[in-house]
C-alpha positions in Angstrom: 0.0 0.0 0.0 2.8 2.4 0.8 4.6 1.8 -2.4 1.2 2.4 -4.3 0.7 5.7 -2.5 4.3 6.8 -3.3 3.9 5.8 -7.0 0.8 8.0 -7.1 3.0 11.0 -6.2 4.6 10.8 -9.5 8.1 11.9 -8.4 7.0 14.2 -5.6 7.6 11.8 -2.8 9.9 14.3 -1.1 7.6 17.3 -1.5 5.9 18.3 1.8 2.7 19.5 0.1 2.4 16.2 -1.9 3.0 14.1 1.2 0.5 16.1 3.2 -2.1 15.6 0.5 -1.3 11.8 0.4 -1.9 11.6 4.1 -5.1 13.4 3.8 -6.2 11.0 1.1 -5.0 8.1 3.2 -7.4 9.2 5.9 -10.3 9.5 3.6 -9.6 6.0 2.1 -9.5 4.5 5.6 -12.8 6.0 6.6 -14.3 4.9 3.3 -13.0 1.3 3.9 -14.4 1.2 7.4 -17.7 2.2 6.0 -17.5 -0.6 3.4 -16.8 -3.1 6.2 -19.8 -2.0 8.3 -21.9 -2.1 5.2 -20.8 -5.7 4.2 -21.3 -6.9 7.8 -24.8 -5.6 7.9 -25.5 -7.4 4.6 -24.0 -10.6 6.0 -26.2 -10.3 9.1 -29.2 -9.8 7.0 -28.2 -12.7 4.8 -27.9 -14.9 7.8 -31.3 -13.8 9.0 -32.7 -14.6 5.6 -31.1 -18.1 5.6 -29.0 -17.3 2.6 -27.0 -20.0 0.9 -23.4 -20.8 2.2 -22.0 -19.6 -1.1 -23.6 -16.2 -0.6 -22.4 -16.0 3.0 -18.9 -17.1 1.7 -18.9 -14.3 -0.9 -19.7 -11.7 1.8 -17.0 -13.1 4.1 -14.4 -12.7 1.3 -15.6 -9.1 0.8 -15.1 -8.4 4.5 -11.6 -10.1 4.5 -10.4 -8.1 1.5 -11.7 -4.8 3.0 -10.1 -5.6 6.4 -6.7 -6.4 4.8 -7.0 -3.0 2.8 -7.7 -1.3 6.1 -4.7 -2.9 7.8 -2.6 -1.8 4.8 -3.8 1.7 5.1 -3.2 1.8 8.9 0.4 0.6 8.7 1.2 3.0 5.8 0.4 6.0 7.9 3.5 6.1 10.1 6.1 5.8 7.5 4.3 8.3 5.3 4.3 10.8 8.3 8.0 10.1 8.8 8.6 10.9 5.3 6.6 14.1 5.7 8.7 15.1 8.7 12.0 14.5 6.9 10.6 16.4 3.7 9.6 19.4 6.0 13.0 19.5 7.6 14.7 19.5 4.3 12.4 22.3 3.1 13.3 24.3 6.3 17.0 23.9 5.6 16.7 25.2 2.0 14.6 28.1 3.2 17.2 28.9 5.9 20.0 28.7 3.3 18.1 31.1 1.0 17.6 33.6 3.9 21.2 33.4 5.1 22.3 34.1 1.5 20.0 37.1 1.2 21.2 38.4 4.6 24.9 38.0 3.6 24.3 39.8 0.4 23.1 42.8 2.4 25.5 42.4 5.3 28.7 42.6 3.3 28.2 46.0 1.9 26.9 47.1 5.3 30.2 46.0 6.8 32.1 47.8 4.0 30.1 51.1 4.9 31.0 50.6 8.6 34.8 50.2 7.8 34.6 53.3 5.7 33.0 55.3 8.4 35.5 54.1 11.0 38.4 55.0 8.7 37.0 58.6 8.6 36.4 58.8 12.3 39.9 60.0 13.5 39.9 63.0 11.1 36.3 63.8 12.2 37.1 63.5 15.9 40.1 65.7 15.6 38.2 68.4 13.9 35.4 68.1 16.4 37.7 68.4 19.4 38.8 71.7 18.1 35.2 73.0 17.5 34.5 73.5 21.2 30.6 73.8 21.3 27.8 71.9 23.0 26.3 70.4 19.9 29.6 69.4 18.3 30.8 67.9 21.6 27.7 65.8 21.7 28.2 64.7 18.2 32.0 64.0 18.9 30.9 61.7 21.9 28.5 59.7 19.6 31.2 59.3 16.9 33.8 58.1 19.5 31.3 55.7 21.1 30.1 54.1 17.8 33.7 53.9 16.4 35.0 52.2 19.7 31.9 49.8 19.6 32.6 48.8 15.9 36.2 48.1 16.7 35.3 45.7 19.5 33.9 43.4 16.7 36.0 41.4 14.2 33.8 42.0 11.2 35.9 39.7 8.9 35.4 36.7 11.2 31.7 37.5 11.6 31.4 37.7 7.8 33.2 34.4 7.3 31.0 32.6 9.8 27.9 33.4 7.7 29.5 31.7 4.6 28.9 27.9 4.5 31.7 27.5 2.1 35.5 27.6 3.0 36.7 31.2 2.7 39.5 31.7 0.2 42.0 34.2 1.6 41.8 37.5 -0.1 44.7 39.6 -1.0 45.4 42.4 1.5 44.3 45.9 0.2 47.1 48.3 -0.7 46.3 50.7 2.1 44.0 49.1 4.7 43.1 51.5 7.4 44.3 50.5 10.9 41.8 49.6 13.5 41.2 52.0 16.4 42.2 50.8 19.8 40.0 48.2 21.3 37.7 49.6 24.0 37.6 47.8 27.3 34.2 48.9 28.4 31.3 46.5 27.9 28.8 49.2 26.5 25.9 47.2 27.8 23.4 49.7 26.4 24.6 49.3 22.9 22.9 46.6 20.7 24.7 43.4 21.5 25.8 41.7 18.3 28.5 39.0 17.8 30.1 39.3 21.2 32.2 36.2 20.3 34.2 38.1 17.6 36.7 40.5 19.3 39.2 42.7 17.6 42.8 41.6 18.0 44.7 43.3 20.8 46.9 46.3 20.0 50.4 46.5 21.3 51.1 50.3 20.7 52.6 52.5 23.5 49.7 53.8 25.6 49.1 57.6 25.6 50.1 59.3 28.8 47.8 60.6 31.4 47.5 64.3 31.8 49.7 65.6 34.6 49.1 68.6 36.7 46.1 71.1 36.7 44.0 71.5 33.5 44.5 74.4 31.2 42.2 77.4 31.5 38.7 76.5 30.5 39.4 72.8 30.7 38.6 70.1 33.2 40.0 66.7 34.1 38.2 63.6 33.3 38.9 59.8 33.4 38.0 57.8 30.2 35.3 55.1 30.9 34.5 54.0 27.3 37.8 53.4 25.4 38.0 55.3 22.1 37.0 58.7 23.5 39.2 61.5 21.8 41.4 63.7 23.9 42.0 67.4 23.1 44.4 66.5 20.2 42.0 63.9 18.6 43.8 60.9 19.9 41.7 58.0 20.9 42.1 57.2 24.6 42.3 54.0 26.4 39.8 53.2 29.3 41.1 54.7 32.5 43.2 57.4 31.0 43.2 60.8 32.6 42.7 63.6 30.0 42.1 67.4 30.1 39.1 68.5 28.0 37.2 71.7 27.3 34.5 71.9 29.9 31.5 71.4 27.5 33.2 68.3 25.9 33.8 66.7 29.3 30.3 67.4 30.6 28.8 65.9 27.4 30.9 62.8 27.7 30.1 62.5 31.4 26.3 62.6 30.6 26.5 59.8 28.1 28.7 57.7 30.4 31.9 57.9 28.4 33.8 59.9 31.0 33.9 60.4 34.7 34.8 63.9 35.8 37.6 64.1 38.3 36.3 65.3 41.7 38.8 68.0 42.3 38.2 69.3 38.7 36.5 72.7 38.4 33.6 71.2 36.5 33.1 68.3 39.0 33.3 70.7 41.8 30.6 73.0 40.3 28.4 70.1 39.3 
């Protein structure tokens, strides 16, 4: 019976829709067979009441036997058919997932390229912003520093490679690849958490020195909380570094959690 059902699928034995339709038809055939058995049994009972001939009773008995065998075949065919349906649905889900992953990768790769391009422009933007001491610019500078530091926490190349089911062929290094900005040590829990497993490689450059002595006029002292915040010269600071900044810049950084004002600093004392 199972082979007969599969043959009726005409090459679609692995298509979920065809298997679902076959199971539905199996259920209908089973109910129809049960109805036939009940009908034949009623005829047999009536034949016995009517004192029908033995040949007539034998004929009805053979009909019941054939219908019962058909019912048994239908019953035992259901489970393997359902197993085939489950397997076919699993394969269909895999194919759908592969298509969606490919579609995401096609959009994610240019998105990563745009991120790298933005990060490469960040040092120049931060240097210009640190010299344009105004409230709005300082707020924008803190945002640029925060986003740049957050992007550099992630190894985008490894993340892209993990999305590709095929082995990644090593690409030739670009002629002038921009260097990554220093890796921030802060966790940035309020940022969207993506791919925490992929961290940028550690940098081994000489750390920038802390500011020593009182701040210049109009400046205050602050400690960097989120690595990558620019100092007055546009250099990206490590977490824990003590820097002197214009008052408005320091206050903006303190408000967004990138800096902590030094307590004996004029701005901190007046806060």
